[in-house]
C-alpha positions as YAML, in Angstrom:
chain: A
units: angstrom
residues:
- id: 1
  name: MET
  ca: [-19.13, -2.51, 12.27]
- id: 2
  name: ASP
  ca: [-20.26, -6.21, 12.55]
- id: 3
  name: GLN
  ca: [-17.23, -8.64, 13.04]
- id: 4
  name: ILE
  ca: [-17.95, -12.65, 13.20]
- id: 5
  name: LYS
  ca: [-15.00, -15.37, 13.59]
- id: 6
  name: ASP
  ca: [-14.30, -18.06, 10.39]
- id: 7
  name: CYS
  ca: [-12.47, -20.57, 8.45]
- id: 8
  name: ILE
  ca: [-11.63, -22.69, 5.55]
- id: 9
  name: GLU
  ca: [-9.78, -25.61, 4.85]
- id: 10
  name: TYR
  ca: [-6.57, -24.56, 2.49]
- id: 11
  name: GLY
  ca: [-4.77, -28.65, 1.43]
- id: 12
  name: SER
  ca: [-4.04, -29.55, 5.16]
- id: 13
  name: VAL
  ca: [-3.99, -26.11, 6.87]
- id: 14
  name: VAL
  ca: [-6.94, -24.86, 8.71]
- id: 15
  name: MET
  ca: [-6.85, -20.96, 7.36]
- id: 16
  name: GLU
  ca: [-8.69, -18.43, 9.89]
- id: 17
  name: TYR
  ca: [-10.16, -14.73, 9.51]
- id: 18
  name: ALA
  ca: [-12.13, -12.42, 10.71]
- id: 19
  name: VAL
  ca: [-15.43, -10.44, 8.55]
- id: 20
  name: GLU
  ca: [-16.06, -6.87, 8.98]
- id: 21
  name: TYR
  ca: [-19.13, -5.87, 7.69]
- id: 22
  name: ARG
  ca: [-18.65, -2.61, 6.45]
- id: 23
  name: ALA
  ca: [-20.20, 0.07, 3.72]
- id: 24
  name: ARG
  ca: [-18.70, -0.88, 0.46]
- id: 25
  name: LYS
  ca: [-19.46, -2.84, -2.75]
- id: 26
  name: THR
  ca: [-16.52, -4.97, -2.81]
- id: 27
  name: LEU
  ca: [-14.75, -8.03, -0.64]
- id: 28
  name: GLY
  ca: [-10.87, -7.23, -0.08]
- id: 29
  name: ILE
  ca: [-8.75, -9.76, 2.48]
- id: 30
  name: CYS
  ca: [-6.11, -8.35, 3.96]
- id: 31
  name: VAL
  ca: [-3.04, -10.09, 6.09]
- id: 32
  name: HIS
  ca: [-1.63, -8.57, 9.08]
- id: 33
  name: PRO
  ca: [2.45, -9.06, 9.91]
- id: 34
  name: ASP
  ca: [1.11, -10.99, 12.70]
- id: 35
  name: GLY
  ca: [-0.59, -13.68, 10.37]
- id: 36
  name: SER
  ca: [-4.25, -12.43, 11.08]
- id: 37
  name: VAL
  ca: [-6.32, -12.27, 7.88]
- id: 38
  name: GLU
  ca: [-9.26, -9.92, 7.54]
- id: 39
  name: VAL
  ca: [-12.10, -9.70, 5.41]
- id: 40
  name: LYS
  ca: [-13.87, -6.70, 4.66]
- id: 41
  name: ALA
  ca: [-17.14, -7.18, 3.16]
- id: 42
  name: PRO
  ca: [-20.52, -5.48, 1.64]
- id: 43
  name: MET
  ca: [-23.13, -5.60, 4.41]
- id: 44
  name: GLU
  ca: [-25.19, -7.77, 2.62]
- id: 45
  name: ALA
  ca: [-22.73, -10.37, 1.35]
- id: 46
  name: PRO
  ca: [-23.80, -13.68, 2.52]
- id: 47
  name: LEU
  ca: [-20.92, -15.88, 4.68]
- id: 48
  name: GLU
  ca: [-20.95, -18.72, 1.33]
- id: 49
  name: GLN
  ca: [-19.74, -16.39, -1.27]
- id: 50
  name: ILE
  ca: [-17.31, -14.59, 1.03]
- id: 51
  name: ARG
  ca: [-16.11, -18.59, 1.64]
- id: 52
  name: LYS
  ca: [-15.66, -19.12, -1.72]
- id: 53
  name: HIS
  ca: [-13.55, -15.80, -1.99]
- id: 54
  name: VAL
  ca: [-11.42, -16.46, 0.68]
- id: 55
  name: HIS
  ca: [-10.64, -19.90, -1.36]
- id: 56
  name: ARG
  ca: [-9.90, -18.27, -4.10]
- id: 57
  name: ARG
  ca: [-7.04, -16.11, -2.42]
- id: 58
  name: ALA
  ca: [-5.94, -19.17, 0.30]
- id: 59
  name: PRO
  ca: [-2.26, -19.58, -1.84]
- id: 60
  name: TRP
  ca: [-2.05, -15.42, -1.64]
- id: 61
  name: ILE
  ca: [-2.80, -15.72, 1.72]
- id: 62
  name: TYR
  ca: [-0.94, -18.64, 2.60]
- id: 63
  name: LYS
  ca: [2.26, -17.25, 1.09]
- id: 64
  name: GLN
  ca: [1.56, -13.99, 2.87]
- id: 65
  name: GLN
  ca: [1.45, -15.57, 6.25]
- id: 66
  name: ARG
  ca: [4.64, -17.07, 5.54]
- id: 67
  name: TYR
  ca: [6.53, -14.80, 4.04]
- id: 68
  name: PHE
  ca: [5.86, -12.53, 7.64]
- id: 69
  name: SER
  ca: [6.37, -15.38, 9.78]
- id: 70
  name: SER
  ca: [9.64, -15.49, 8.05]
- id: 71
  name: PHE
  ca: [10.76, -12.63, 9.92]
- id: 72
  name: GLY
  ca: [9.25, -13.90, 13.11]
- id: 73
  name: ILE
  ca: [8.22, -9.80, 14.21]
- id: 74
  name: HIS
  ca: [5.19, -7.86, 13.32]
- id: 75
  name: THR
  ca: [4.38, -4.21, 13.07]
- id: 76
  name: PRO
  ca: [3.72, -2.60, 16.83]
- id: 77
  name: GLU
  ca: [-0.11, -0.98, 15.73]
- id: 78
  name: ARG
  ca: [0.97, 2.66, 15.88]
- id: 79
  name: LYS
  ca: [0.07, 5.10, 18.78]
- id: 80
  name: TYR
  ca: [1.82, 8.20, 16.94]
- id: 81
  name: VAL
  ca: [3.56, 9.81, 20.59]
- id: 82
  name: SER
  ca: [7.51, 10.48, 20.53]
- id: 83
  name: GLY
  ca: [9.62, 7.64, 19.78]
- id: 84
  name: GLU
  ca: [7.90, 5.79, 17.27]
- id: 85
  name: SER
  ca: [9.62, 4.99, 14.33]
- id: 86
  name: HIS
  ca: [8.56, 6.16, 11.03]
- id: 87
  name: LEU
  ca: [9.02, 5.88, 7.25]
- id: 88
  name: TYR
  ca: [9.01, 8.33, 4.79]
- id: 89
  name: LEU
  ca: [10.84, 7.76, 1.20]
- id: 90
  name: GLY
  ca: [12.55, 4.29, 2.62]
- id: 91
  name: ARG
  ca: [14.78, 6.02, 5.51]
- id: 92
  name: GLN
  ca: [13.66, 5.76, 9.16]
- id: 93
  name: TYR
  ca: [12.29, 8.57, 11.09]
- id: 94
  name: MET
  ca: [12.22, 8.84, 15.22]
- id: 95
  name: LEU
  ca: [8.59, 10.35, 15.75]
- id: 96
  name: ARG
  ca: [9.14, 13.75, 17.75]
- id: 97
  name: VAL
  ca: [5.12, 14.90, 18.98]
- id: 98
  name: VAL
  ca: [5.74, 18.78, 20.66]
- id: 99
  name: ASP
  ca: [3.51, 20.65, 22.36]
- id: 100
  name: SER
  ca: [2.84, 23.70, 20.43]
- id: 101
  name: GLU
  ca: [0.57, 27.15, 19.38]
- id: 102
  name: ARG
  ca: [1.10, 25.39, 15.92]
- id: 103
  name: ASN
  ca: [0.03, 23.00, 14.20]
- id: 104
  name: GLU
  ca: [3.25, 21.66, 11.83]
- id: 105
  name: VAL
  ca: [5.31, 18.76, 10.90]
- id: 106
  name: HIS
  ca: [8.97, 19.10, 9.80]
- id: 107
  name: TYR
  ca: [11.65, 16.71, 9.58]
- id: 108
  name: LYS
  ca: [15.28, 17.30, 10.22]
- id: 109
  name: GLY
  ca: [18.62, 14.27, 10.49]
- id: 110
  name: ASN
  ca: [16.45, 11.48, 11.34]
- id: 111
  name: ILE
  ca: [13.64, 13.45, 13.15]
- id: 112
  name: LEU
  ca: [9.92, 13.69, 12.21]
- id: 113
  name: GLU
  ca: [8.68, 16.41, 14.58]
- id: 114
  name: VAL
  ca: [4.90, 17.43, 14.87]
- id: 115
  name: GLU
  ca: [4.05, 20.58, 16.42]
- id: 116
  name: CYS
  ca: [0.56, 20.16, 17.60]
- id: 117
  name: ARG
  ca: [-2.51, 21.91, 20.37]
- id: 118
  name: HIS
  ca: [-3.66, 19.01, 20.90]
- id: 119
  name: ARG
  ca: [-2.02, 15.20, 20.92]
- id: 120
  name: LYS
  ca: [-5.26, 13.61, 19.42]
- id: 121
  name: ASP
  ca: [-4.33, 15.37, 15.95]
- id: 122
  name: VAL
  ca: [-1.03, 14.03, 15.88]
- id: 123
  name: ARG
  ca: [-2.19, 11.09, 13.97]
- id: 124
  name: SER
  ca: [-4.11, 13.60, 11.74]
- id: 125
  name: LEU
  ca: [-1.82, 16.11, 11.00]
- id: 126
  name: LEU
  ca: [0.90, 13.17, 10.39]
- id: 127
  name: MET
  ca: [-0.97, 11.81, 7.67]
- id: 128
  name: ALA
  ca: [-2.17, 15.36, 6.29]
- id: 129
  name: TRP
  ca: [2.32, 15.97, 5.74]
- id: 130
  name: TYR
  ca: [2.46, 12.43, 4.40]
- id: 131
  name: ARG
  ca: [-0.16, 12.90, 2.17]
- id: 132
  name: LYS
  ca: [1.26, 16.67, 0.68]
- id: 133
  name: ARG
  ca: [4.39, 14.79, 0.36]
- id: 134
  name: ALA
  ca: [3.20, 12.20, -1.74]
- id: 135
  name: GLU
  ca: [1.79, 15.11, -4.44]
- id: 136
  name: ILE
  ca: [4.64, 16.50, -4.65]
- id: 137
  name: LYS
  ca: [7.04, 14.03, -4.65]
- id: 138
  name: PHE
  ca: [4.80, 11.03, -6.53]
- id: 139
  name: LYS
  ca: [4.48, 13.91, -9.54]
- id: 140
  name: GLU
  ca: [8.31, 14.39, -9.60]
- id: 141
  name: TYR
  ca: [9.11, 11.38, -9.68]
- id: 142
  name: ALA
  ca: [6.28, 10.07, -12.56]
- id: 143
  name: ASP
  ca: [7.30, 12.87, -14.92]
- id: 144
  name: PRO
  ca: [10.16, 11.69, -16.67]
- id: 145
  name: LEU
  ca: [8.83, 8.33, -16.40]
- id: 146
  name: ILE
  ca: [5.96, 9.34, -18.37]
- id: 147
  name: SER
  ca: [7.87, 11.69, -20.82]
- id: 148
  name: ARG
  ca: [10.36, 8.61, -21.44]
- id: 149
  name: PHE
  ca: [7.70, 6.12, -21.27]
- id: 150
  name: SER
  ca: [5.96, 8.53, -24.85]
- id: 151
  name: ARG
  ca: [7.91, 5.96, -27.43]
- id: 152
  name: HIS
  ca: [5.05, 3.69, -26.78]
- id: 153
  name: GLN
  ca: [2.65, 6.56, -27.96]
- id: 154
  name: VAL
  ca: [0.70, 6.69, -24.60]
- id: 155
  name: LYS
  ca: [0.14, 9.04, -22.04]
- id: 156
  name: PRO
  ca: [-1.60, 8.63, -18.90]
- id: 157
  name: SER
  ca: [-5.10, 11.05, -18.80]
- id: 158
  name: GLY
  ca: [-3.88, 12.13, -14.95]
- id: 159
  name: LEU
  ca: [-1.85, 10.73, -11.82]
- id: 160
  name: LYS
  ca: [-4.11, 11.16, -8.72]
- id: 161
  name: LEU
  ca: [-3.50, 9.66, -5.31]
- id: 162
  name: LYS
  ca: [-5.89, 7.28, -4.21]
- id: 163
  name: GLU
  ca: [-6.30, 5.31, -0.60]
- id: 164
  name: MET
  ca: [-6.65, 1.41, -1.46]
- id: 165
  name: GLU
  ca: [-6.25, -1.63, 0.88]
- id: 166
  name: THR
  ca: [-4.31, -3.81, -1.16]
- id: 167
  name: ARG
  ca: [-2.46, -2.74, -3.84]
- id: 168
  name: TRP
  ca: [-0.20, 0.03, -4.47]
- id: 169
  name: GLY
  ca: [-1.22, 1.50, -7.41]
- id: 170
  name: SER
  ca: [-3.79, 0.79, -10.13]
- id: 171
  name: CYS
  ca: [-4.80, 2.36, -13.44]
- id: 172
  name: SER
  ca: [-7.76, 2.19, -15.00]
- id: 173
  name: ALA
  ca: [-10.11, 2.27, -18.64]
- id: 174
  name: SER
  ca: [-9.43, 5.95, -18.95]
- id: 175
  name: GLY
  ca: [-5.58, 5.66, -18.51]
- id: 176
  name: GLN
  ca: [-6.06, 7.19, -14.78]
- id: 177
  name: ILE
  ca: [-2.84, 6.30, -12.80]
- id: 178
  name: PHE
  ca: [-3.82, 6.28, -9.12]
- id: 179
  name: LEU
  ca: [-0.83, 5.78, -6.60]
- id: 180
  name: ASN
  ca: [-1.82, 5.02, -3.06]
- id: 181
  name: PRO
  ca: [-0.34, 7.73, -0.81]
- id: 182
  name: ARG
  ca: [1.39, 5.17, 1.48]
- id: 183
  name: LEU
  ca: [4.02, 4.68, -0.86]
- id: 184
  name: ILE
  ca: [6.08, 8.00, 0.52]
- id: 185
  name: GLY
  ca: [7.31, 5.44, 3.23]
- id: 186
  name: ALA
  ca: [9.36, 3.21, 0.49]
- id: 187
  name: PRO
  ca: [12.44, 4.33, -1.34]
- id: 188
  name: ARG
  ca: [11.86, 6.51, -4.96]
- id: 189
  name: ILE
  ca: [12.72, 3.41, -6.78]
- id: 190
  name: CYS
  ca: [10.26, 0.94, -5.56]
- id: 191
  name: ILE
  ca: [8.02, 3.91, -6.13]
- id: 192
  name: GLU
  ca: [9.42, 4.26, -10.14]
- id: 193
  name: TYR
  ca: [8.69, 0.49, -9.94]
- id: 194
  name: VAL
  ca: [4.99, 1.00, -9.46]
- id: 195
  name: ILE
  ca: [4.63, 4.02, -11.32]
- id: 196
  name: MET
  ca: [6.42, 1.94, -14.59]
- id: 197
  name: HIS
  ca: [4.00, -0.96, -13.63]
- id: 198
  name: GLU
  ca: [1.36, 1.55, -14.10]
- id: 199
  name: LEU
  ca: [2.03, 3.09, -17.66]
- id: 200
  name: CYS
  ca: [2.89, -0.52, -18.55]
- id: 201
  name: HIS
  ca: [-1.04, -0.98, -18.11]
- id: 202
  name: LEU
  ca: [-1.72, 1.64, -20.50]
- id: 203
  name: VAL
  ca: [-0.10, -0.81, -23.06]
- id: 204
  name: HIS
  ca: [-0.95, -4.15, -21.84]
- id: 205
  name: ARG
  ca: [-4.17, -3.68, -19.65]
- id: 206
  name: ASN
  ca: [-3.51, -7.95, -18.43]
- id: 207
  name: HIS
  ca: [-0.94, -9.49, -16.15]
- id: 208
  name: THR
  ca: [0.09, -11.33, -19.79]
- id: 209
  name: LYS
  ca: [3.63, -12.27, -21.10]
- id: 210
  name: ALA
  ca: [3.64, -9.06, -22.85]
- id: 211
  name: PHE
  ca: [3.11, -7.41, -20.10]
- id: 212
  name: TYR
  ca: [5.64, -8.56, -18.20]
- id: 213
  name: GLU
  ca: [7.90, -8.63, -20.92]
- id: 214
  name: LEU
  ca: [7.51, -4.59, -21.27]
- id: 215
  name: LEU
  ca: [8.00, -4.13, -17.87]
- id: 216
  name: THR
  ca: [11.02, -5.95, -18.24]
- id: 217
  name: GLN
  ca: [12.28, -3.95, -21.30]
- id: 218
  name: GLU
  ca: [11.79, -0.71, -18.88]
- id: 219
  name: MET
  ca: [13.03, -1.79, -15.72]
- id: 220
  name: PRO
  ca: [15.12, -5.15, -16.04]
- id: 221
  name: ASP
  ca: [15.44, -5.28, -12.38]
- id: 222
  name: TRP
  ca: [12.19, -4.60, -11.64]
- id: 223
  name: GLU
  ca: [11.21, -7.38, -8.95]
- id: 224
  name: LYS
  ca: [13.64, -6.85, -6.92]
- id: 225
  name: TRP
  ca: [12.06, -3.39, -5.99]
- id: 226
  name: LYS
  ca: [9.23, -5.33, -6.07]
- id: 227
  name: MET
  ca: [10.58, -7.24, -3.07]
- id: 228
  name: ARG
  ca: [12.33, -4.71, -1.34]
- id: 229
  name: LEU
  ca: [9.00, -2.35, -1.41]
- id: 230
  name: GLU
  ca: [6.77, -6.15, -0.13]
- id: 231
  name: ARG
  ca: [9.88, -6.54, 3.13]
- id: 232
  name: LEU
  ca: [9.91, -3.02, 3.70]
- id: 233
  name: MET
  ca: [5.94, -1.97, 4.10]
- id: 234
  name: ILE
  ca: [4.87, -4.41, 6.07]
...
């Protein structure tokens, strides 16, 4: 994958970013907790198109950078070794890696334990466990919300996991709701907020005034949980 450095001017700020070309169809922007900006671009995307996209997203990028800088810290890169802290349903667990003849993940107290034959497999084992837990817990949380939401004469055509770089959830034109498996690290109430957000899109496709009125009607304190989610999942 090729990578280049570039920058734009946003007001009095020089906004630097790295461009990484990948086999993909759309442009994506990620602001990391250390303030660095990464643009993931299709292999054939011209630099001018990328600059225009960054210009359009500059207010959001700047807001994210200010938000992260207010903490004065950043999340270190995961190494998946004993002693690291990992989130599950809003709680911090200490990772314990144990050599074993089995490949298994379980938790007890504040310990998230990975038994494995090969240490190089810790990350993949943990990610598979998170995904399995997400499949179970997201359905558990979504079912009563979907049932409650049926009074609006709508129902999702399905609920699936989908890896997304910049979104926690999405709703397709066919009414299928997709949830980012990374949400399994967040508290239940934050997961429920994302589900409710996507359910509201079954009634109002865009983020209109009517959409937010419906979201507020269904979850009056949604902004509180949105802020908590963004603060926790950096």
